[in-house]
C-alpha positions in Angstrom: 50.1 -50.3 49.8 50.4 -53.9 49.2 47.4 -55.6 50.5 48.0 -58.5 52.6 45.8 -61.1 51.8 45.5 -65.0 51.4 46.1 -64.9 48.0 49.2 -63.7 48.6 50.1 -66.5 51.0 49.9 -68.7 47.9 52.1 -66.8 46.2 54.7 -66.6 48.9 54.7 -68.5 51.6 55.7 -72.0 51.5 52.8 -74.4 51.2 53.2 -76.9 54.1 50.0 -75.1 55.5 47.0 -74.3 54.1 45.5 -71.7 56.3 41.8 -70.8 56.2 40.0 -68.0 53.7 39.7 -65.3 56.3 42.5 -63.5 58.1 42.2 -62.6 61.8 43.5 -59.3 62.7 42.4 -58.8 66.2 41.5 -60.8 69.5 39.9 -59.9 72.9 39.3 -63.2 75.4 37.8 -65.4 73.4 36.4 -63.1 70.2 38.4 -62.8 67.5 37.4 -60.0 64.7 38.9 -60.8 60.8 40.4 -58.6 58.4 36.1 -57.6 57.2 35.4 -57.0 60.6 33.6 -60.2 61.2 33.6 -61.7 64.6 34.2 -65.2 65.7 33.5 -66.9 68.8 37.3 -68.8 69.4 37.1 -72.9 70.9 40.3 -73.1 70.0 42.8 -70.7 71.7 45.5 -71.2 68.9 45.4 -75.0 69.8 45.0 -75.0 73.0 47.8 -72.3 73.7 46.1 -69.0 74.5 45.0 -70.6 78.1 43.8 -67.3 79.5 42.4 -65.9 76.1 43.4 -63.5 73.5 45.8 -60.4 75.1 44.3 -60.6 78.7 44.6 -57.6 80.6 47.0 -59.3 83.0 49.4 -60.7 80.6 50.1 -57.5 78.3 51.1 -55.6 81.4 53.6 -57.8 81.9 54.9 -58.3 78.4 55.2 -54.2 78.5 56.7 -53.7 81.9 59.0 -56.9 80.7 59.8 -55.6 77.5 60.9 -52.1 79.0 63.2 -54.0 80.8 65.2 -57.4 79.5 64.1 -59.2 76.3 67.2 -61.7 75.9 71.0 -61.8 77.1 71.0 -65.9 76.4 72.3 -68.5 78.4 75.5 -67.2 79.0 73.8 -65.7 82.0 70.4 -66.5 84.0 67.7 -64.0 85.1 65.5 -63.1 87.6 62.4 -64.4 85.3 63.5 -67.8 84.5 64.5 -68.6 87.9 60.9 -67.4 89.1 59.5 -69.2 86.6 60.9 -72.4 87.3 60.6 -72.0 91.1 56.7 -72.2 90.5 57.0 -75.0 88.7 59.4 -77.0 90.9 56.7 -75.6 93.6 54.2 -76.8 91.8 55.0 -79.8 90.4 57.1 -83.2 91.0 59.7 -81.5 90.0 63.2 -80.9 91.3 64.7 -79.2 88.2 63.6 -77.2 85.0 65.6 -76.3 81.6 63.5 -73.9 79.2 62.5 -74.4 75.6 60.9 -72.6 73.0 58.1 -75.2 72.0 57.0 -78.7 72.7 59.0 -80.4 70.0 62.0 -78.7 71.6 61.2 -79.4 75.3 60.4 -83.9 74.0 63.4 -83.7 71.9 65.3 -82.7 75.7 63.4 -85.1 77.0 64.4 -87.8 74.7 68.1 -86.8 74.6 68.3 -86.9 78.0 66.6 -90.0 79.0 69.3 -91.8 76.3 72.0 -89.8 77.9 70.8 -90.9 81.7 70.3 -94.3 80.3 74.8 -94.2 78.7 75.8 -92.8 82.4 74.1 -95.3 84.1 73.8 -99.1 82.1 75.4 -98.4 78.9 74.7 -97.3 75.4 73.0 -100.8 74.8 69.6 -99.4 77.0 68.5 -97.6 74.2 64.6 -98.5 73.5 62.4 -95.8 73.5 58.8 -97.1 73.5 56.0 -95.0 72.2 52.3 -95.2 71.2 50.6 -95.9 67.7 49.0 -92.6 66.0 50.6 -89.7 69.4 52.2 -86.7 68.6 55.2 -85.7 69.9 56.1 -82.7 67.9 58.2 -82.2 64.5 61.8 -82.5 64.6 63.2 -85.5 63.0 63.9 -87.5 66.7 60.2 -86.5 67.7 58.7 -87.1 64.9 59.8 -90.7 64.5 59.3 -91.1 67.8 55.3 -89.8 67.4 53.0 -92.9 66.4 52.3 -91.1 62.9 53.8 -92.8 60.2 52.6 -89.9 57.9 54.7 -87.3 59.2 57.7 -88.9 59.4 57.7 -90.8 56.1 60.1 -89.4 53.2 62.8 -87.7 55.2 65.2 -89.8 55.0 66.6 -93.1 57.3 65.2 -92.8 60.8 66.7 -92.3 64.6 66.8 -96.2 65.6 65.9 -98.1 68.1 62.3 -96.8 69.0 58.7 -99.1 68.8 54.9 -98.1 68.7 52.4 -100.0 70.6 48.8 -100.0 70.7 47.5 -97.2 72.8 45.6 -98.2 76.3 46.7 -101.6 75.4 48.7 -102.7 78.6 49.6 -106.2 77.1 51.0 -104.9 74.2 54.0 -102.7 76.3 54.2 -106.1 78.6 55.3 -108.0 75.2 58.0 -105.6 74.3 59.4 -104.1 77.6 63.0 -105.5 78.6 66.1 -104.5 80.1 67.4 -102.6 76.6 64.6 -99.8 77.1 65.4 -96.7 78.3 62.4 -94.6 78.4 58.6 -94.7 78.1 56.9 -91.3 76.4 53.1 -90.8 76.7 50.5 -88.4 76.2 47.8 -88.3 79.3 45.1 -87.6 76.4 46.1 -88.6 73.0 46.1 -84.6 71.5 46.1 -85.1 67.2 44.8 -88.5 66.9 41.7 -88.1 68.1 41.5 -86.6 71.9 41.7 -90.3 73.8 42.7 -90.0 77.2 44.4 -92.9 78.7 43.4 -95.5 81.1 44.2 -95.0 84.8 45.4 -98.4 84.7 47.4 -98.5 81.7 49.1 -95.1 82.9 50.0 -97.2 86.3 51.5 -100.1 84.2 53.2 -97.9 82.3 55.0 -96.7 86.0 55.3 -100.1 87.2 57.0 -101.4 84.2 58.9 -98.4 84.1 60.0 -99.3 87.6 60.5 -102.7 87.0 63.2 -102.4 83.8 64.8 -99.4 85.0 63.2 -97.1 82.1 62.2 -93.3 82.9 58.7 -92.6 82.1 58.1 -89.4 80.4 54.9 -87.8 80.0 54.3 -85.3 77.0 52.0 -83.1 78.6 52.2 -80.2 75.7 48.9 -80.1 74.9 47.4 -81.2 78.3 49.5 -79.4 80.5 49.2 -76.0 82.3 45.2 -75.9 83.8 43.7 -77.8 79.8 42.3 -81.0 81.7 41.0 -79.2 84.8 44.0 -79.8 87.0 47.6 -77.8 86.5 49.2 -81.1 84.6 47.5 -84.2 84.0 49.9 -86.3 86.0 47.5 -85.3 88.9 44.5 -86.4 88.1 45.7 -89.9 87.5 48.2 -90.0 90.7 50.3 -90.9 88.2 54.0 -89.5 88.2 56.4 -89.6 85.4 59.9 -88.9 85.8 60.2 -86.1 82.6 57.0 -84.0 81.7 57.1 -82.1 78.6 55.3 -78.7 79.0 54.3 -75.5 76.3 51.2 -74.4 74.4 49.6 -72.5 77.0 52.7 -72.2 79.7 53.5 -68.8 77.6 49.5 -67.9 76.5 51.2 -67.6 72.8 54.2 -66.3 73.6 56.8 -69.5 72.6 58.1 -71.0 76.0 58.5 -74.8 76.6 60.2 -76.4 80.0 61.3 -80.0 80.7 60.6 -80.5 84.0 62.0 -83.7 85.9 64.3 -84.6 89.0 67.6 -83.5 90.7 69.3 -87.2 89.7 67.9 -87.6 86.4 69.3 -83.7 85.4 72.7 -84.2 86.0 73.1 -86.2 82.7 72.8 -82.5 81.0 76.2 -81.6 82.3 77.5 -77.9 81.0 77.4 -78.2 76.8 75.6 -81.3 76.5 72.0 -80.0 75.4 70.7 -76.5 74.9 69.0 -73.7 73.0 70.1 -70.1 71.9 66.0 -68.5 72.6 65.3 -71.1 75.4 64.4 -69.1 78.8 64.7 -65.6 78.0 63.6 -62.9 80.7 60.6 -62.1 78.5 59.2 -65.5 77.7 59.9 -66.3 81.3 58.1 -63.4 82.6 54.6 -64.2 80.8 55.3 -67.9 81.6 55.6 -67.0 85.0 52.3 -64.9 85.3 50.9 -68.0 83.3 50.9 -70.2 85.9 50.2 -67.7 89.4 46.6 -66.9 87.7 45.9 -71.4 86.1 47.4 -72.9 89.2 44.6 -71.2 92.0 42.4 -74.2 92.8 39.7 -71.6 92.1 40.8 -71.2 88.5 40.8 -75.0 88.2 37.5 -75.4 89.5 35.8 -73.1 87.3 37.4 -75.2 84.2 36.0 -77.9 85.5 32.8 -76.3 85.7 32.4 -74.5 82.3 33.7 -78.4 81.3 30.8 -80.1 82.7 28.6 -77.1 81.0 30.2 -77.7 77.4 29.9 -81.3 77.6 26.1 -81.3 78.5 25.5 -78.7 75.7 27.2 -81.1 73.3 25.4 -84.0 74.2 22.1 -82.0 73.8 23.3 -80.5 70.5 23.8 -84.4 69.7 20.4 -85.0 71.0 18.8 -83.1 68.1 20.8 -83.6 65.1 22.8 -86.9 65.9 26.0 -86.3 65.0 28.3 -87.6 66.8 29.1 -91.2 68.5 31.3 -89.9 71.5 32.1 -87.2 73.3 35.3 -88.0 75.3 37.9 -85.6 77.1 38.8 -83.8 80.4 38.4 -80.2 81.0 38.7 -78.0 78.0 40.0 -80.4 75.7 37.0 -81.9 74.2 37.0 -84.6 71.3 33.5 -85.7 69.6 33.9 -88.5 66.9 31.9 -87.7 63.9 29.2 -91.0 63.3 30.5 -92.9 60.6 28.5 -91.0 57.9 30.5 -87.8 58.3 33.5 -89.8 58.5 36.7 -88.2 56.8 34.8 -84.7 56.8 36.0 -83.4 60.1 37.9 -80.4 58.2 34.1 -79.2 56.2 32.9 -79.3 59.6 35.5 -76.8 60.4 34.9 -74.6 57.6 31.0 -74.3 57.9 31.4 -73.5 61.8 34.0 -70.8 60.5 31.0 -69.2 58.1 28.7 -68.8 60.7 31.4 -67.1 63.2 32.8 -69.7 65.4 36.3 -71.4 64.7 37.2 -75.1 65.6 39.6 -77.9 65.5 40.0 -81.0 64.1 41.8 -84.1 65.8 42.3 -86.5 62.8 39.5 -86.7 59.9 37.1 -87.9 61.7 36.5 -86.0 65.2 36.0 -82.6 66.0 38.7 -81.0 68.7 37.1 -77.9 70.8 39.7 -76.8 73.1 38.4 -72.9 74.2 40.1 -70.4 76.4 40.4 -71.7 80.2 38.8 -68.4 80.6 36.1 -68.4 78.4 32.6 -67.3 80.0 28.9 -69.6 79.9 27.5 -66.7 77.9 30.3 -67.0 75.0 30.3 -71.4 75.5 26.4 -71.1 74.8 27.0 -68.3 72.0 29.1 -70.1 69.9 27.7 -73.5 70.1 23.9 -72.3 69.2 26.5 -70.6 66.0 28.1 -74.3 65.9 24.5 -75.6 65.9 23.7 -73.3 62.6 26.3 -74.5 60.8 25.6 -78.6 61.2 24.3 -80.2 58.1 20.1 -80.1 57.6 
């Protein structure tokens, strides 16, 4: 019988990942067990994906029911689950139109293509500039990785798509300096996740909205990580009171089942006429049935209120640990997307903290080399939160 070990990964898998030594085999709620039966408290939720935890009963029930009904029929047909989920997203957001895909990168790819197509349709081919922000992350397709503001992800693949410009995040003067009539879109994360959990300033987002209106450009919010309850709001734009023209959603939308969505208005959506863009698996009935249930649960005001209460407790406990350990120079974030920036002594060593935490039975993330990222399930109990942070405390340098 084949032994599925971590060493086997190094023998047969493409080495574009470097996974942890342990292999998870089972999860329930905010707890995970590895091959040896060791238990971990999960503060990663699959990188902000498992918003309702591992294998939540209500989602498993939907998976079984839809799995025995209709999995896939292609976009030659629509389906009841796709229409149901789209209706809920329209009901709960600014959007009038929805398009489904399979990942955050695909949703962002669609958003960027739509923005350029809309500009061509309404203003001509010269209006094609895209403005993004330094240290941003929008996916790993060639277009989205070029728009992302981290050169380490886009270098070494040959010529990049043109007319993409990067400016400093949260810098209103910088965006004003490059904004002109040729800009078709500005894409921004309300909280830059991968580069350190850095929230946008309200004035900055308000300025982006005003500039896009002035220059007839589209404002795209990448809410792949911040969406579906992660910040204590269904989508982060609701906290800021700044409405985008296009919004992308993924990660938590399927609680681990691959699905993403691009949300926009009726006027903008008209530029994606039949055949202009598509995806074989996007909006398949199984994914949409799951996403529909996820939205049912997370959109409830009582659920979101609990996320905010849990966030307050998590922040307070991290601050208490930091008063004792003095390892963080800043703790920031919204809801249950929290970044803890290490003091200078530990810069470049965030991955070591992740490794030490796993040894103590708690799973955490990094957001760059200097920041620890915490993104637990939105359903985590106070008891699990406190226990997990106690294990984290044990993992810290003495």
